[in-house]
C-alpha positions, 0 to 999 in steps of 0.5 A: 580576474574574470567578468560577466558577459554585458546582460550581466550588468542588465540584471541589475536593477539600478543599472537597468534603470539607468541605461534604459533611461539613458538610451531613449533620452539619447535617441532624442539627444543625437536628433537634436544633434543631428538638426542643429549642423544640418540647419547650420548648414542650410543657412550658412553654406560654411563647413567653418560654422559648423566645426564652429558650431562643434567647438561650441558644443563641447569646449565649455564642457574642458572649462567646467570638467575641473568644477564638474569632476569636484562636484562627483566627488563631493556629492552624491552623483546622483543628484548631480546627475538630476540638477544636469538633466533637468537644465538639458532638458530646458535648454532643448525647450529654449532651442525649440522655442527660439526656432518656432519664435523665428529665430534663425541667427547660426550664432543664436543657436550656436549660443543655446548649444553652448550653453549645454555645453557648459553644463555637459561639464559637470554633468559627464564626471558624474555620469562616468563615475555613477556608473562604478556605483550601479554593479559590482566591480565584476561587471564594470566591463559590462557596464562599460561597454553597454554604457557605450552601446547603449550611447552608439545605438542612440546615435544609429536610432536618433539621427536616422529618426532625426533624418526624416522629422527633420525633412519632413516636418521640420527641425522643431520637431527634433528639438521638442522630441528631445526635451520630451525624450529627457523626462526618461533618465530623470524618472530612471534617475529618480527611482534609482537607490543606492548606498550612500557613498562616505563624502568628505569635504576636502579643504582645498580647492576646486583646482588644488582638488583637480589637481590631485585627481590630475597627477593620481592619473598622470602617476599612473602609466596605464592610465595615461596611455589610455588617456593620450590614445583617447585624447589623439582619436578625439582629435583627429577622428571625430570631426569626421562625425562634424563634418559628415554633414559637410560631406552628404551636401557637398559631395554625397548631394543627399539631403536630411535623410542621407545624412542620418543614414551616415550618422546612424552606419556609425552607431550600427558599427558601434553596436556590433563592435559592443557585442564582439568586444563583450565576447573577446575582450575577457579572453584578449589583453587591453592592450591588443584590443585596443591597438587593432581598434584604434588601427581600424579606425584609423584606417576607416577616417582614412576609408571615409575621406577618400569616399566618392560616393555615400554607398561607400561613406555608409561602409566607412562610417560604419567600420569606424563606429565598430571600431571606436567603441571597440577601442573608447570601452576599451581605454575607459575600462584600463582607467575604471579599473585603475582609479582609487574610489575617493578621486574617482569624479576628479581623474574622471573629470579630467578624461573628459577635459581631454577628450571635450577639449580635443574633439572641438579644437580639433572640428574647429580646424579641421573645420577651417582647413575644409574652408582651404583644401575641401573636406575630403582632404581635410578628412583623409589627413586626420585620418593619416595622423592616426595612421602615424600613431597606429604604426607606433603603436605596433614599432613599439610594443613594450609601451602599448603593453603598458596597458596591462602592467598595472591592471588587474581587468578582464582583458588583462587576466596575468596581469596586477593591480599596483597600489594606488595613491590614495586608495 
């Protein structure tokens, strides 16, 4: 099976609308994501508080993922997204209102961020599953890569703007701009027209439906390996991005602008990674692409933890962003191309659940550890765990090739699509 380039996905009107709206909205979200840990660390001087805020931003998503996956399979995904994006906008304005009212309590700010995590649990499964409704199967790799690219392009643009806004105008403007930015994705969703999807209302409860999706993913080796590798990246690697706030202030001695540059370096690397992936992934097996991306990401995390100056830190985060996109987009594609359509929402719910459980738990642990042994040593130790896993990928190549064995997708042109239960 061959695939189109990433540009072919943008030729589809629905996906182009969705992609553009998401890019604008996510730029605003990344502005807020920079401002929240910055103001919390400024108020508390505590890496543990930064880790706790990241935990509260993502852990509620874990609890709501079963419901989100069920809703994605039972109701029109576009309508689910319209509701969740509207609530996201309201929460952004609530954060803005609290700040201009003089609320500086880290607990209060974290509570609003945590409410966003609750909404994300419903939103993300539908978001991931909705992509398959916007492009034909042959353009799915391009669409997934572009979706990751816009998210990381916004990660580059949003923090860069957010750092300047926080430094010159104050955090309130970052929160307000984020609220306004949700209009872009809401309008895009309102303009999208898709064919009516046949939806059946299952007789079992939400947890039973979710368990069916879990069994479906776990029974297929390709999806199972992709899932486990993504969870490892989230637990050991992603907290680096939250702890970058602490590194920027306590190690590099830079303010919001410097922190914005660090976060932007990761995003720029990811955008370039998307371009490279679109060029080479069509001719290389998923196991090879994913293993190289995972290994480079592991090394980049260690390098960032060991970087004594911001110049080297920027290089490390650029490389980390590049590798992260290559690995994550590869593993996402493996899952998306294996899953049965009627179980897509629930499988993506479980996939999201693993990622969003690993990230906040890792952030909470690494934030607490950083208080004891220092932030740089904490990041180096976490990266070393990824290096150890990477070594296992090279020592057991037959296990890694499970990513190819059941997938007839662009990165494994010789593979065959195995029968999927329920398809």
